[in-house]
PAROKOL-568481 format. One record per residue: residue in one letter; x, y, z of N, C-alpha, C in turn. Coordinates in steps of 0.1 Angstrom, whole numbers, padded with zeros to 4 digits, always signed. Example, Ala and Ser with C-alpha at 12.3 -4.5 7.8 and 13.67 -1.06 7.14 Angstrom:
<dofis>
A+0132-0057+0078+0123-0045+0078+0132-0033+0078
S+0128-0022+0071+0137-0011+0071+0129+0000+0079
</dofis>
This chain:
<dofis>
M+0404+1096+1393+0411+1099+1380+0406+1090+1371
P+0404+1095+1358+0401+1084+1348+0410+1077+1342
E+0401+1064+1340+0413+1049+1336+0421+1054+1327
G+0435+1049+1326+0446+1055+1312+0449+1067+1317
W+0445+1075+1326+0455+1085+1328+0465+1087+1338
E+0476+1089+1336+0486+1090+1345+0490+1103+1358
C+0493+1100+1367+0495+1111+1378+0508+1116+1376
K+0515+1129+1370+0526+1135+1370+0529+1145+1376
M+0542+1150+1379+0544+1161+1383+0545+1171+1370
N+0541+1186+1371+0544+1192+1361+0558+1198+1357
S+0561+1199+1345+0575+1203+1341+0573+1222+1339
Y+0585+1227+1344+0587+1242+1344+0596+1246+1339
R+0599+1255+1328+0611+1260+1326+0610+1276+1332
V+0622+1274+1340+0624+1290+1351+0635+1298+1341
S+0634+1310+1340+0642+1315+1333+0649+1329+1341
F+0657+1334+1346+0664+1342+1353+0670+1356+1342
Y+0664+1369+1343+0668+1377+1333+0673+1390+1343
K+0682+1398+1333+0687+1411+1340+0685+1421+1330
D+0682+1433+1336+0674+1442+1328+0687+1452+1326
L+0690+1449+1310+0701+1461+1305+0702+1473+1297
C+0709+1481+1296+0711+1488+1286+0720+1489+1272
N+0713+1485+1261+0724+1488+1249+0731+1500+1246
S+0738+1504+1235+0747+1514+1237+0739+1526+1232
D+0728+1524+1225+0717+1533+1222+0709+1538+1231
G+0709+1531+1245+0704+1535+1255+0689+1528+1258
H+0687+1518+1250+0678+1512+1250+0676+1499+1260
S+0664+1496+1268+0665+1485+1277+0663+1474+1272
F+0669+1464+1276+0665+1449+1270+0669+1438+1280
K+0662+1427+1281+0664+1417+1291+0676+1406+1285
C+0685+1404+1295+0695+1394+1290+0692+1383+1299
L+0689+1372+1292+0689+1360+1301+0701+1356+1308
Q+0701+1354+1321+0713+1349+1330+0716+1337+1329
R+0702+1328+1331+0704+1314+1341+0691+1309+1338
Q+0688+1296+1333+0673+1289+1330+0676+1275+1332
I+0667+1269+1340+0665+1256+1346+0655+1251+1343
D+0652+1238+1341+0639+1228+1339+0639+1222+1355
V+0628+1223+1356+0621+1219+1372+0611+1210+1369
Q+0605+1200+1377+0593+1194+1378+0588+1199+1396
S+0576+1204+1393+0570+1205+1407+0553+1207+1407
D+0546+1209+1416+0528+1208+1416+0525+1221+1406
G+0535+1234+1412+0528+1245+1403+0540+1254+1402
P+0535+1265+1395+0547+1278+1390+0553+1282+1402
S+0545+1283+1411+0551+1291+1424+0563+1281+1430
Q+0559+1270+1436+0569+1259+1436+0580+1256+1427
A+0578+1259+1415+0589+1260+1405+0598+1269+1405
L+0591+1279+1410+0603+1294+1413+0609+1293+1427
I+0601+1286+1438+0611+1282+1447+0623+1274+1446
L+0618+1261+1438+0628+1252+1436+0639+1258+1428
A+0638+1263+1418+0649+1268+1409+0658+1281+1418
E+0650+1288+1425+0659+1297+1432+0669+1290+1442
R+0665+1280+1446+0673+1272+1458+0683+1265+1446
L+0681+1260+1436+0693+1254+1428+0701+1263+1418
V+0696+1274+1418+0703+1287+1413+0709+1298+1424
D+0717+1300+1423+0727+1314+1430+0719+1324+1425
N+0706+1327+1430+0699+1337+1425+0706+1352+1433
E+0712+1354+1446+0716+1362+1450+0728+1369+1445
R+0734+1359+1440+0746+1363+1428+0742+1370+1417
L+0732+1362+1413+0726+1368+1396+0720+1380+1398
N+0713+1383+1408+0705+1395+1411+0696+1398+1401
A+0686+1388+1396+0679+1388+1385+0666+1398+1388
D+0665+1409+1378+0652+1418+1376+0637+1410+1373
C+0637+1398+1366+0629+1392+1362+0632+1377+1361
V+0619+1369+1363+0618+1358+1365+0605+1353+1355
E+0609+1344+1347+0598+1340+1340+0596+1321+1343
V+0585+1318+1346+0582+1305+1345+0573+1302+1337
T+0576+1293+1330+0570+1287+1317+0567+1270+1321
H+0554+1270+1319+0549+1253+1319+0553+1246+1307
L+0559+1237+1306+0563+1229+1297+0550+1218+1290
P+0550+1220+1275+0537+1215+1271+0540+1202+1271
G+0530+1194+1271+0530+1179+1269+0532+1173+1286
H+0534+1182+1295+0539+1177+1309+0525+1180+1317
H+0519+1173+1321+0503+1178+1331+0506+1170+1343
E+0498+1175+1354+0496+1167+1365+0490+1153+1363
F+0478+1157+1357+0469+1145+1351+0470+1144+1339
E+0479+1134+1332+0478+1138+1317+0470+1127+1308
D+0462+1127+1301+0455+1119+1292+0465+1118+1280
P+0470+1105+1278+0481+1102+1269+0473+1107+1255
A+0460+1108+1253+0456+1110+1239+0453+1123+1235
A+0455+1133+1244+0451+1147+1246+0468+1153+1244
H+0469+1164+1237+0479+1174+1232+0477+1188+1234
S+0488+1195+1242+0487+1207+1249+0487+1219+1240
A+0482+1228+1242+0480+1242+1235+0496+1247+1238
A+0496+1261+1237+0507+1266+1237+0512+1268+1254
P+0525+1270+1257+0529+1269+1270+0523+1281+1278
C+0520+1276+1292+0516+1291+1298+0528+1298+1306
K+0530+1308+1306+0540+1318+1311+0538+1324+1324
H+0547+1326+1333+0543+1335+1346+0554+1343+1346
T+0554+1358+1345+0564+1367+1348+0563+1371+1363
S+0575+1374+1366+0579+1381+1381+0587+1392+1377
N+0587+1401+1381+0596+1414+1381+0602+1415+1397
R+0612+1418+1398+0620+1421+1411+0624+1433+1413
V+0620+1441+1423+0627+1454+1425+0631+1455+1431
A+0649+1461+1436+0656+1461+1442+0653+1470+1453
G+0652+1467+1467+0650+1480+1475+0657+1488+1486
</dofis>
């Protein structure tokens, strides 16, 4: 690791959505819950968020994991992040 860099956990925002229909019959995503967590990666962020939130009760149809800018595992204090990275997972009830 280069001198002056810091080792940090990554910060993620995990959003739980439910697919609903409006009065016109058009579907839309309704945000049910959002939580910020720190983890090594997006998969671990999702697992941690699901443990912290009662996902069984929410029964979310879609989950988005967004890497929060400016929070990197190995962060160069002089570097600036571009747009946040987003990972989306759809859930299908069986």
